mmCIF file of the N, C-alpha and C atoms, coordinates in Angstrom:
data_MODEL
# 
_entry.id   MODEL 
# 
loop_
_atom_site.group_PDB 
_atom_site.id 
_atom_site.type_symbol 
_atom_site.label_atom_id 
_atom_site.label_alt_id 
_atom_site.label_comp_id 
_atom_site.label_asym_id 
_atom_site.label_entity_id 
_atom_site.label_seq_id 
_atom_site.pdbx_PDB_ins_code 
_atom_site.Cartn_x 
_atom_site.Cartn_y 
_atom_site.Cartn_z 
_atom_site.occupancy 
_atom_site.B_iso_or_equiv 
_atom_site.pdbx_formal_charge 
_atom_site.auth_seq_id 
_atom_site.auth_comp_id 
_atom_site.auth_asym_id 
_atom_site.auth_atom_id 
_atom_site.pdbx_PDB_model_num 
ATOM 1   N N  . MET A 1 1  ? 148.220 66.351 156.852 1.00 0.00 ? 1  MET A N  1 
ATOM 2   C CA . MET A 1 1  ? 147.588 66.067 155.586 1.00 0.00 ? 1  MET A CA 1 
ATOM 3   C C  . MET A 1 1  ? 148.442 65.033 154.853 1.00 0.00 ? 1  MET A C  1 
ATOM 4   N N  . ALA A 1 2  ? 147.841 63.946 154.473 1.00 0.00 ? 2  ALA A N  1 
ATOM 5   C CA . ALA A 1 2  ? 148.554 62.871 153.801 1.00 0.00 ? 2  ALA A CA 1 
ATOM 6   C C  . ALA A 1 2  ? 148.615 63.136 152.302 1.00 0.00 ? 2  ALA A C  1 
ATOM 7   N N  . LEU A 1 3  ? 149.725 62.746 151.723 1.00 0.00 ? 3  LEU A N  1 
ATOM 8   C CA . LEU A 1 3  ? 149.886 62.895 150.277 1.00 0.00 ? 3  LEU A CA 1 
ATOM 9   C C  . LEU A 1 3  ? 149.481 61.578 149.625 1.00 0.00 ? 3  LEU A C  1 
ATOM 10  N N  . TYR A 1 4  ? 148.407 61.619 148.861 1.00 0.00 ? 4  TYR A N  1 
ATOM 11  C CA . TYR A 1 4  ? 147.896 60.418 148.229 1.00 0.00 ? 4  TYR A CA 1 
ATOM 12  C C  . TYR A 1 4  ? 148.648 60.121 146.948 1.00 0.00 ? 4  TYR A C  1 
ATOM 13  N N  . ALA A 1 5  ? 148.482 58.914 146.437 1.00 0.00 ? 5  ALA A N  1 
ATOM 14  C CA . ALA A 1 5  ? 149.195 58.483 145.234 1.00 0.00 ? 5  ALA A CA 1 
ATOM 15  C C  . ALA A 1 5  ? 148.817 59.335 144.028 1.00 0.00 ? 5  ALA A C  1 
ATOM 16  N N  . GLU A 1 6  ? 147.553 59.715 143.932 1.00 0.00 ? 6  GLU A N  1 
ATOM 17  C CA . GLU A 1 6  ? 147.120 60.528 142.789 1.00 0.00 ? 6  GLU A CA 1 
ATOM 18  C C  . GLU A 1 6  ? 147.756 61.910 142.840 1.00 0.00 ? 6  GLU A C  1 
ATOM 19  N N  . ASP A 1 7  ? 147.883 62.457 144.059 1.00 0.00 ? 7  ASP A N  1 
ATOM 20  C CA . ASP A 1 7  ? 148.508 63.767 144.211 1.00 0.00 ? 7  ASP A CA 1 
ATOM 21  C C  . ASP A 1 7  ? 149.980 63.713 143.849 1.00 0.00 ? 7  ASP A C  1 
ATOM 22  N N  . ALA A 1 8  ? 150.644 62.636 144.248 1.00 0.00 ? 8  ALA A N  1 
ATOM 23  C CA . ALA A 1 8  ? 152.065 62.487 143.935 1.00 0.00 ? 8  ALA A CA 1 
ATOM 24  C C  . ALA A 1 8  ? 152.276 62.315 142.438 1.00 0.00 ? 8  ALA A C  1 
ATOM 25  N N  . GLU A 1 9  ? 151.385 61.576 141.791 1.00 0.00 ? 9  GLU A N  1 
ATOM 26  C CA . GLU A 1 9  ? 151.493 61.398 140.346 1.00 0.00 ? 9  GLU A CA 1 
ATOM 27  C C  . GLU A 1 9  ? 151.242 62.717 139.623 1.00 0.00 ? 9  GLU A C  1 
ATOM 28  N N  . PHE A 1 10 ? 150.254 63.479 140.088 1.00 0.00 ? 10 PHE A N  1 
ATOM 29  C CA . PHE A 1 10 ? 149.964 64.772 139.472 1.00 0.00 ? 10 PHE A CA 1 
ATOM 30  C C  . PHE A 1 10 ? 151.147 65.716 139.640 1.00 0.00 ? 10 PHE A C  1 
ATOM 31  N N  . ALA A 1 11 ? 151.747 65.718 140.819 1.00 0.00 ? 11 ALA A N  1 
ATOM 32  C CA . ALA A 1 11 ? 152.913 66.574 141.065 1.00 0.00 ? 11 ALA A CA 1 
ATOM 33  C C  . ALA A 1 11 ? 154.084 66.168 140.175 1.00 0.00 ? 11 ALA A C  1 
ATOM 34  N N  . ALA A 1 12 ? 154.280 64.866 139.985 1.00 0.00 ? 12 ALA A N  1 
ATOM 35  C CA . ALA A 1 12 ? 155.375 64.398 139.130 1.00 0.00 ? 12 ALA A CA 1 
ATOM 36  C C  . ALA A 1 12 ? 155.131 64.781 137.677 1.00 0.00 ? 12 ALA A C  1 
ATOM 37  N N  . ILE A 1 13 ? 153.888 64.730 137.226 1.00 0.00 ? 13 ILE A N  1 
ATOM 38  C CA . ILE A 1 13 ? 153.574 65.116 135.850 1.00 0.00 ? 13 ILE A CA 1 
ATOM 39  C C  . ILE A 1 13 ? 153.795 66.609 135.650 1.00 0.00 ? 13 ILE A C  1 
ATOM 40  N N  . VAL A 1 14 ? 153.350 67.412 136.624 1.00 0.00 ? 14 VAL A N  1 
ATOM 41  C CA . VAL A 1 14 ? 153.527 68.863 136.519 1.00 0.00 ? 14 VAL A CA 1 
ATOM 42  C C  . VAL A 1 14 ? 155.002 69.232 136.564 1.00 0.00 ? 14 VAL A C  1 
ATOM 43  N N  . LEU A 1 15 ? 155.743 68.662 137.513 1.00 0.00 ? 15 LEU A N  1 
ATOM 44  C CA . LEU A 1 15 ? 157.178 68.960 137.599 1.00 0.00 ? 15 LEU A CA 1 
ATOM 45  C C  . LEU A 1 15 ? 157.932 68.450 136.373 1.00 0.00 ? 15 LEU A C  1 
ATOM 46  N N  . GLY A 1 16 ? 157.536 67.283 135.866 1.00 0.00 ? 16 GLY A N  1 
ATOM 47  C CA . GLY A 1 16 ? 158.152 66.767 134.654 1.00 0.00 ? 16 GLY A CA 1 
ATOM 48  C C  . GLY A 1 16 ? 157.941 67.692 133.470 1.00 0.00 ? 16 GLY A C  1 
ATOM 49  N N  . THR A 1 17 ? 156.744 68.251 133.370 1.00 0.00 ? 17 THR A N  1 
ATOM 50  C CA . THR A 1 17 ? 156.445 69.195 132.298 1.00 0.00 ? 17 THR A CA 1 
ATOM 51  C C  . THR A 1 17 ? 157.280 70.462 132.433 1.00 0.00 ? 17 THR A C  1 
ATOM 52  N N  . ILE A 1 18 ? 157.390 70.963 133.658 1.00 0.00 ? 18 ILE A N  1 
ATOM 53  C CA . ILE A 1 18 ? 158.172 72.181 133.882 1.00 0.00 ? 18 ILE A CA 1 
ATOM 54  C C  . ILE A 1 18 ? 159.629 71.963 133.533 1.00 0.00 ? 18 ILE A C  1 
ATOM 55  N N  . PHE A 1 19 ? 160.217 70.877 134.022 1.00 0.00 ? 19 PHE A N  1 
ATOM 56  C CA . PHE A 1 19 ? 161.631 70.614 133.737 1.00 0.00 ? 19 PHE A CA 1 
ATOM 57  C C  . PHE A 1 19 ? 161.870 70.331 132.264 1.00 0.00 ? 19 PHE A C  1 
ATOM 58  N N  . LEU A 1 20 ? 160.935 69.642 131.632 1.00 0.00 ? 20 LEU A N  1 
ATOM 59  C CA . LEU A 1 20 ? 161.085 69.336 130.214 1.00 0.00 ? 20 LEU A CA 1 
ATOM 60  C C  . LEU A 1 20 ? 161.078 70.602 129.371 1.00 0.00 ? 20 LEU A C  1 
ATOM 61  N N  . PHE A 1 21 ? 160.139 71.498 129.616 1.00 0.00 ? 21 PHE A N  1 
ATOM 62  C CA . PHE A 1 21 ? 160.078 72.728 128.834 1.00 0.00 ? 21 PHE A CA 1 
ATOM 63  C C  . PHE A 1 21 ? 161.197 73.696 129.191 1.00 0.00 ? 21 PHE A C  1 
ATOM 64  N N  . MET A 1 22 ? 161.658 73.680 130.456 1.00 0.00 ? 22 MET A N  1 
ATOM 65  C CA . MET A 1 22 ? 162.829 74.482 130.797 1.00 0.00 ? 22 MET A CA 1 
ATOM 66  C C  . MET A 1 22 ? 164.050 73.995 130.028 1.00 0.00 ? 22 MET A C  1 
ATOM 67  N N  . GLY A 1 23 ? 164.201 72.687 129.915 1.00 0.00 ? 23 GLY A N  1 
ATOM 68  C CA . GLY A 1 23 ? 165.326 72.130 129.178 1.00 0.00 ? 23 GLY A CA 1 
ATOM 69  C C  . GLY A 1 23 ? 165.257 72.432 127.695 1.00 0.00 ? 23 GLY A C  1 
ATOM 70  N N  . VAL A 1 24 ? 164.072 72.324 127.116 1.00 0.00 ? 24 VAL A N  1 
ATOM 71  C CA . VAL A 1 24 ? 163.918 72.628 125.687 1.00 0.00 ? 24 VAL A CA 1 
ATOM 72  C C  . VAL A 1 24 ? 164.151 74.119 125.436 1.00 0.00 ? 24 VAL A C  1 
ATOM 73  N N  . GLY A 1 25 ? 163.642 74.954 126.325 1.00 0.00 ? 25 GLY A N  1 
ATOM 74  C CA . GLY A 1 25 ? 163.862 76.398 126.181 1.00 0.00 ? 25 GLY A CA 1 
ATOM 75  C C  . GLY A 1 25 ? 165.330 76.770 126.315 1.00 0.00 ? 25 GLY A C  1 
ATOM 76  N N  . ALA A 1 26 ? 166.010 76.146 127.274 1.00 0.00 ? 26 ALA A N  1 
ATOM 77  C CA . ALA A 1 26 ? 167.436 76.408 127.437 1.00 0.00 ? 26 ALA A CA 1 
ATOM 78  C C  . ALA A 1 26 ? 168.230 75.897 126.242 1.00 0.00 ? 26 ALA A C  1 
ATOM 79  N N  . CYS A 1 27 ? 167.773 74.809 125.639 1.00 0.00 ? 27 CYS A N  1 
ATOM 80  C CA . CYS A 1 27 ? 168.444 74.291 124.443 1.00 0.00 ? 27 CYS A CA 1 
ATOM 81  C C  . CYS A 1 27 ? 168.289 75.268 123.284 1.00 0.00 ? 27 CYS A C  1 
ATOM 82  N N  . CYS A 1 28 ? 167.116 75.872 123.156 1.00 0.00 ? 28 CYS A N  1 
ATOM 83  C CA . CYS A 1 28 ? 166.907 76.882 122.110 1.00 0.00 ? 28 CYS A CA 1 
ATOM 84  C C  . CYS A 1 28 ? 167.771 78.113 122.361 1.00 0.00 ? 28 CYS A C  1 
ATOM 85  N N  . LEU A 1 29 ? 167.886 78.519 123.620 1.00 0.00 ? 29 LEU A N  1 
ATOM 86  C CA . LEU A 1 29 ? 168.750 79.647 123.951 1.00 0.00 ? 29 LEU A CA 1 
ATOM 87  C C  . LEU A 1 29 ? 170.215 79.329 123.669 1.00 0.00 ? 29 LEU A C  1 
ATOM 88  N N  . THR A 1 30 ? 170.607 78.098 123.889 1.00 0.00 ? 30 THR A N  1 
ATOM 89  C CA . THR A 1 30 ? 171.982 77.691 123.619 1.00 0.00 ? 30 THR A CA 1 
ATOM 90  C C  . THR A 1 30 ? 172.291 77.799 122.132 1.00 0.00 ? 30 THR A C  1 
ATOM 91  N N  . ALA A 1 31 ? 171.322 77.470 121.293 1.00 0.00 ? 31 ALA A N  1 
ATOM 92  C CA . ALA A 1 31 ? 171.539 77.537 119.849 1.00 0.00 ? 31 ALA A CA 1 
ATOM 93  C C  . ALA A 1 31 ? 171.725 78.974 119.375 1.00 0.00 ? 31 ALA A C  1 
ATOM 94  N N  . VAL A 1 32 ? 171.087 79.921 120.050 1.00 0.00 ? 32 VAL A N  1 
ATOM 95  C CA . VAL A 1 32 ? 171.144 81.320 119.636 1.00 0.00 ? 32 VAL A CA 1 
ATOM 96  C C  . VAL A 1 32 ? 172.318 82.056 120.277 1.00 0.00 ? 32 VAL A C  1 
ATOM 97  N N  . ARG A 1 33 ? 172.658 81.676 121.495 1.00 0.00 ? 33 ARG A N  1 
ATOM 98  C CA . ARG A 1 33 ? 173.626 82.419 122.294 1.00 0.00 ? 33 ARG A CA 1 
ATOM 99  C C  . ARG A 1 33 ? 175.072 82.135 121.867 1.00 0.00 ? 33 ARG A C  1 
ATOM 100 N N  . ARG A 1 34 ? 175.909 83.126 122.049 1.00 0.00 ? 34 ARG A N  1 
ATOM 101 C CA . ARG A 1 34 ? 177.338 82.973 121.799 1.00 0.00 ? 34 ARG A CA 1 
ATOM 102 C C  . ARG A 1 34 ? 178.099 83.399 123.039 1.00 0.00 ? 34 ARG A C  1 
ATOM 103 N N  . GLY A 1 35 ? 179.288 82.856 123.197 1.00 0.00 ? 35 GLY A N  1 
ATOM 104 C CA . GLY A 1 35 ? 180.120 83.282 124.319 1.00 0.00 ? 35 GLY A CA 1 
ATOM 105 C C  . GLY A 1 35 ? 180.512 82.129 125.222 1.00 0.00 ? 35 GLY A C  1 
ATOM 106 N N  . ASN A 1 36 ? 181.011 82.483 126.388 1.00 0.00 ? 36 ASN A N  1 
ATOM 107 C CA . ASN A 1 36 ? 181.542 81.492 127.320 1.00 0.00 ? 36 ASN A CA 1 
ATOM 108 C C  . ASN A 1 36 ? 180.448 80.729 128.057 1.00 0.00 ? 36 ASN A C  1 
ATOM 109 N N  . THR A 1 37 ? 179.268 81.286 128.159 1.00 0.00 ? 37 THR A N  1 
ATOM 110 C CA . THR A 1 37 ? 178.208 80.630 128.924 1.00 0.00 ? 37 THR A CA 1 
ATOM 111 C C  . THR A 1 37 ? 177.457 79.573 128.114 1.00 0.00 ? 37 THR A C  1 
ATOM 112 N N  . ARG A 1 38 ? 177.834 79.367 126.898 1.00 0.00 ? 38 ARG A N  1 
ATOM 113 C CA . ARG A 1 38 ? 177.117 78.434 126.035 1.00 0.00 ? 38 ARG A CA 1 
ATOM 114 C C  . ARG A 1 38 ? 177.226 76.995 126.527 1.00 0.00 ? 38 ARG A C  1 
ATOM 115 N N  . ARG A 1 39 ? 178.399 76.595 126.985 1.00 0.00 ? 39 ARG A N  1 
ATOM 116 C CA . ARG A 1 39 ? 178.604 75.207 127.406 1.00 0.00 ? 39 ARG A CA 1 
ATOM 117 C C  . ARG A 1 39 ? 177.793 74.871 128.654 1.00 0.00 ? 39 ARG A C  1 
ATOM 118 N N  . ILE A 1 40 ? 177.782 75.770 129.649 1.00 0.00 ? 40 ILE A N  1 
ATOM 119 C CA . ILE A 1 40 ? 177.024 75.498 130.869 1.00 0.00 ? 40 ILE A CA 1 
ATOM 120 C C  . ILE A 1 40 ? 175.527 75.503 130.597 1.00 0.00 ? 40 ILE A C  1 
ATOM 121 N N  . LEU A 1 41 ? 175.079 76.347 129.695 1.00 0.00 ? 41 LEU A N  1 
ATOM 122 C CA . LEU A 1 41 ? 173.662 76.378 129.329 1.00 0.00 ? 41 LEU A CA 1 
ATOM 123 C C  . LEU A 1 41 ? 173.270 75.099 128.588 1.00 0.00 ? 41 LEU A C  1 
ATOM 124 N N  . LEU A 1 42 ? 174.163 74.579 127.782 1.00 0.00 ? 42 LEU A N  1 
ATOM 125 C CA . LEU A 1 42 ? 173.900 73.314 127.098 1.00 0.00 ? 42 LEU A CA 1 
ATOM 126 C C  . LEU A 1 42 ? 173.765 72.173 128.100 1.00 0.00 ? 42 LEU A C  1 
ATOM 127 N N  . TRP A 1 43 ? 174.674 72.118 129.076 1.00 0.00 ? 43 TRP A N  1 
ATOM 128 C CA . TRP A 1 43 ? 174.590 71.062 130.086 1.00 0.00 ? 43 TRP A CA 1 
ATOM 129 C C  . TRP A 1 43 ? 173.327 71.205 130.928 1.00 0.00 ? 43 TRP A C  1 
ATOM 130 N N  . PHE A 1 44 ? 172.956 72.437 131.256 1.00 0.00 ? 44 PHE A N  1 
ATOM 131 C CA . PHE A 1 44 ? 171.718 72.646 132.005 1.00 0.00 ? 44 PHE A CA 1 
ATOM 132 C C  . PHE A 1 44 ? 170.525 72.155 131.213 1.00 0.00 ? 44 PHE A C  1 
ATOM 133 N N  . SER A 1 45 ? 170.491 72.447 129.930 1.00 0.00 ? 45 SER A N  1 
ATOM 134 C CA . SER A 1 45 ? 169.349 72.028 129.112 1.00 0.00 ? 45 SER A CA 1 
ATOM 135 C C  . SER A 1 45 ? 169.275 70.513 128.995 1.00 0.00 ? 45 SER A C  1 
ATOM 136 N N  . VAL A 1 46 ? 170.412 69.872 128.813 1.00 0.00 ? 46 VAL A N  1 
ATOM 137 C CA . VAL A 1 46 ? 170.423 68.404 128.688 1.00 0.00 ? 46 VAL A CA 1 
ATOM 138 C C  . VAL A 1 46 ? 169.977 67.749 129.991 1.00 0.00 ? 46 VAL A C  1 
ATOM 139 N N  . LEU A 1 47 ? 170.534 68.189 131.105 1.00 0.00 ? 47 LEU A N  1 
ATOM 140 C CA . LEU A 1 47 ? 170.203 67.569 132.388 1.00 0.00 ? 47 LEU A CA 1 
ATOM 141 C C  . LEU A 1 47 ? 168.765 67.877 132.812 1.00 0.00 ? 47 LEU A C  1 
ATOM 142 N N  . SER A 1 48 ? 168.298 69.077 132.546 1.00 0.00 ? 48 SER A N  1 
ATOM 143 C CA . SER A 1 48 ? 166.922 69.426 132.883 1.00 0.00 ? 48 SER A CA 1 
ATOM 144 C C  . SER A 1 48 ? 165.935 68.609 132.062 1.00 0.00 ? 48 SER A C  1 
ATOM 145 N N  . THR A 1 49 ? 166.213 68.435 130.783 1.00 0.00 ? 49 THR A N  1 
ATOM 146 C CA . THR A 1 49 ? 165.345 67.629 129.933 1.00 0.00 ? 49 THR A CA 1 
ATOM 147 C C  . THR A 1 49 ? 165.344 66.169 130.371 1.00 0.00 ? 49 THR A C  1 
ATOM 148 N N  . MET A 1 50 ? 166.498 65.645 130.696 1.00 0.00 ? 50 MET A N  1 
ATOM 149 C CA . MET A 1 50 ? 166.582 64.259 131.155 1.00 0.00 ? 50 MET A CA 1 
ATOM 150 C C  . MET A 1 50 ? 165.833 64.063 132.472 1.00 0.00 ? 50 MET A C  1 
ATOM 151 N N  . TYR A 1 51 ? 165.919 65.037 133.369 1.00 0.00 ? 51 TYR A N  1 
ATOM 152 C CA . TYR A 1 51 ? 165.217 64.932 134.640 1.00 0.00 ? 51 TYR A CA 1 
ATOM 153 C C  . TYR A 1 51 ? 163.699 64.987 134.432 1.00 0.00 ? 51 TYR A C  1 
ATOM 154 N N  . GLY A 1 52 ? 163.250 65.835 133.538 1.00 0.00 ? 52 GLY A N  1 
ATOM 155 C CA . GLY A 1 52 ? 161.822 65.892 133.240 1.00 0.00 ? 52 GLY A CA 1 
ATOM 156 C C  . GLY A 1 52 ? 161.305 64.596 132.643 1.00 0.00 ? 52 GLY A C  1 
ATOM 157 N N  . VAL A 1 53 ? 162.069 64.004 131.752 1.00 0.00 ? 53 VAL A N  1 
ATOM 158 C CA . VAL A 1 53 ? 161.680 62.716 131.156 1.00 0.00 ? 53 VAL A CA 1 
ATOM 159 C C  . VAL A 1 53 ? 161.682 61.620 132.207 1.00 0.00 ? 53 VAL A C  1 
ATOM 160 N N  . ARG A 1 54 ? 162.636 61.668 133.133 1.00 0.00 ? 54 ARG A N  1 
ATOM 161 C CA . ARG A 1 54 ? 162.689 60.674 134.209 1.00 0.00 ? 54 ARG A CA 1 
ATOM 162 C C  . ARG A 1 54 ? 161.467 60.771 135.113 1.00 0.00 ? 54 ARG A C  1 
ATOM 163 N N  . LEU A 1 55 ? 161.028 61.988 135.394 1.00 0.00 ? 55 LEU A N  1 
ATOM 164 C CA . LEU A 1 55 ? 159.817 62.158 136.196 1.00 0.00 ? 55 LEU A CA 1 
ATOM 165 C C  . LEU A 1 55 ? 158.600 61.590 135.479 1.00 0.00 ? 55 LEU A C  1 
ATOM 166 N N  . TYR A 1 56 ? 158.525 61.779 134.165 1.00 0.00 ? 56 TYR A N  1 
ATOM 167 C CA . TYR A 1 56 ? 157.435 61.175 133.397 1.00 0.00 ? 56 TYR A CA 1 
ATOM 168 C C  . TYR A 1 56 ? 157.505 59.656 133.429 1.00 0.00 ? 56 TYR A C  1 
ATOM 169 N N  . ALA A 1 57 ? 158.674 59.100 133.358 1.00 0.00 ? 57 ALA A N  1 
ATOM 170 C CA . ALA A 1 57 ? 158.828 57.649 133.305 1.00 0.00 ? 57 ALA A CA 1 
ATOM 171 C C  . ALA A 1 57 ? 158.420 56.979 134.613 1.00 0.00 ? 57 ALA A C  1 
ATOM 172 N N  . GLU A 1 58 ? 158.473 57.704 135.717 1.00 0.00 ? 58 GLU A N  1 
ATOM 173 C CA . GLU A 1 58 ? 158.075 57.125 137.002 1.00 0.00 ? 58 GLU A CA 1 
ATOM 174 C C  . GLU A 1 58 ? 156.566 56.996 137.149 1.00 0.00 ? 58 GLU A C  1 
ATOM 175 N N  . VAL A 1 59 ? 155.807 57.773 136.401 1.00 0.00 ? 59 VAL A N  1 
ATOM 176 C CA . VAL A 1 59 ? 154.357 57.822 136.567 1.00 0.00 ? 59 VAL A CA 1 
ATOM 177 C C  . VAL A 1 59 ? 153.691 57.030 135.452 1.00 0.00 ? 59 VAL A C  1 
ATOM 178 N N  . PRO A 1 60 ? 153.044 55.915 135.789 1.00 0.00 ? 60 PRO A N  1 
ATOM 179 C CA . PRO A 1 60 ? 152.370 55.156 134.736 1.00 0.00 ? 60 PRO A CA 1 
ATOM 180 C C  . PRO A 1 60 ? 151.203 55.921 134.121 1.00 0.00 ? 60 PRO A C  1 
ATOM 181 N N  . GLY A 1 61 ? 150.574 56.805 134.859 1.00 0.00 ? 61 GLY A N  1 
ATOM 182 C CA . GLY A 1 61 ? 149.454 57.574 134.336 1.00 0.00 ? 61 GLY A CA 1 
ATOM 183 C C  . GLY A 1 61 ? 149.852 58.570 133.275 1.00 0.00 ? 61 GLY A C  1 
ATOM 184 N N  . ALA A 1 62 ? 151.109 58.955 133.238 1.00 0.00 ? 62 ALA A N  1 
ATOM 185 C CA . ALA A 1 62 ? 151.576 59.919 132.243 1.00 0.00 ? 62 ALA A CA 1 
ATOM 186 C C  . ALA A 1 62 ? 151.547 59.318 130.844 1.00 0.00 ? 62 ALA A C  1 
ATOM 187 N N  . PHE A 1 63 ? 151.698 58.014 130.745 1.00 0.00 ? 63 PHE A N  1 
ATOM 188 C CA . PHE A 1 63 ? 151.666 57.374 129.438 1.00 0.00 ? 63 PHE A CA 1 
ATOM 189 C C  . PHE A 1 63 ? 150.256 57.337 128.864 1.00 0.00 ? 63 PHE A C  1 
ATOM 190 N N  . SER A 1 64 ? 149.240 57.405 129.714 1.00 0.00 ? 64 SER A N  1 
ATOM 191 C CA . SER A 1 64 ? 147.876 57.440 129.198 1.00 0.00 ? 64 SER A CA 1 
ATOM 192 C C  . SER A 1 64 ? 147.574 58.794 128.567 1.00 0.00 ? 64 SER A C  1 
ATOM 193 N N  . LEU A 1 65 ? 148.357 59.821 128.915 1.00 0.00 ? 65 LEU A N  1 
ATOM 194 C CA . LEU A 1 65 ? 148.184 61.136 128.307 1.00 0.00 ? 65 LEU A CA 1 
ATOM 195 C C  . LEU A 1 65 ? 148.742 61.178 126.889 1.00 0.00 ? 65 LEU A C  1 
ATOM 196 N N  . ALA A 1 66 ? 149.538 60.188 126.525 1.00 0.00 ? 66 ALA A N  1 
ATOM 197 C CA . ALA A 1 66 ? 150.200 60.193 125.227 1.00 0.00 ? 66 ALA A CA 1 
ATOM 198 C C  . ALA A 1 66 ? 149.269 59.808 124.083 1.00 0.00 ? 66 ALA A C  1 
ATOM 199 N N  . GLY A 1 67 ? 148.096 59.332 124.399 1.00 0.00 ? 67 GLY A N  1 
ATOM 200 C CA . GLY A 1 67 ? 147.126 58.994 123.355 1.00 0.00 ? 67 GLY A CA 1 
ATOM 201 C C  . GLY A 1 67 ? 147.427 57.649 122.709 1.00 0.00 ? 67 GLY A C  1 
ATOM 202 N N  . SER A 1 68 ? 147.694 57.648 121.421 1.00 0.00 ? 68 SER A N  1 
ATOM 203 C CA . SER A 1 68 ? 147.873 56.388 120.698 1.00 0.00 ? 68 SER A CA 1 
ATOM 204 C C  . SER A 1 68 ? 149.174 55.684 121.075 1.00 0.00 ? 68 SER A C  1 
ATOM 205 N N  . PHE A 1 69 ? 150.091 56.366 121.697 1.00 0.00 ? 69 PHE A N  1 
ATOM 206 C CA . PHE A 1 69 ? 151.347 55.737 122.101 1.00 0.00 ? 69 PHE A CA 1 
ATOM 207 C C  . PHE A 1 69 ? 151.233 54.995 123.427 1.00 0.00 ? 69 PHE A C  1 
ATOM 208 N N  . SER A 1 70 ? 150.075 55.061 124.086 1.00 0.00 ? 70 SER A N  1 
ATOM 209 C CA . SER A 1 70 ? 149.915 54.445 125.392 1.00 0.00 ? 70 SER A CA 1 
ATOM 210 C C  . SER A 1 70 ? 150.011 52.933 125.344 1.00 0.00 ? 70 SER A C  1 
ATOM 211 N N  . ARG A 1 71 ? 149.791 52.317 124.201 1.00 0.00 ? 71 ARG A N  1 
ATOM 212 C CA . ARG A 1 71 ? 149.889 50.861 124.124 1.00 0.00 ? 71 ARG A CA 1 
ATOM 213 C C  . ARG A 1 71 ? 151.336 50.372 124.239 1.00 0.00 ? 71 ARG A C  1 
ATOM 214 N N  . TYR A 1 72 ? 152.302 51.283 124.047 1.00 0.00 ? 72 TYR A N  1 
ATOM 215 C CA . TYR A 1 72 ? 153.702 50.907 124.159 1.00 0.00 ? 72 TYR A CA 1 
ATOM 216 C C  . TYR A 1 72 ? 154.228 51.033 125.576 1.00 0.00 ? 72 TYR A C  1 
ATOM 217 N N  . ALA A 1 73 ? 153.443 51.607 126.466 1.00 0.00 ? 73 ALA A N  1 
ATOM 218 C CA . ALA A 1 73 ? 153.875 51.757 127.861 1.00 0.00 ? 73 ALA A CA 1 
ATOM 219 C C  . ALA A 1 73 ? 153.848 50.402 128.543 1.00 0.00 ? 73 ALA A C  1 
ATOM 220 N N  . PRO A 1 74 ? 154.793 50.158 129.434 1.00 0.00 ? 74 PRO A N  1 
ATOM 221 C CA . PRO A 1 74 ? 154.812 48.866 130.134 1.00 0.00 ? 74 PRO A CA 1 
ATOM 222 C C  . PRO A 1 74 ? 153.634 48.702 131.093 1.00 0.00 ? 74 PRO A C  1 
# 
């Protein structure tokens, strides 16, 4: 079974959404949590959010989902 371009773009959008919300959720947990695990959770949230945004940036179709901001996409 061949993976078509539309399927790859859809997968990148879905994975980007998952990583982005995991990063935002981990960032919220970092703000509430205290202790030694706070620093590693902060790094996880930052890197997960950056990876999700990077996945969005690879897909030109993701910018059409942004609505009025789509005119700023390259």
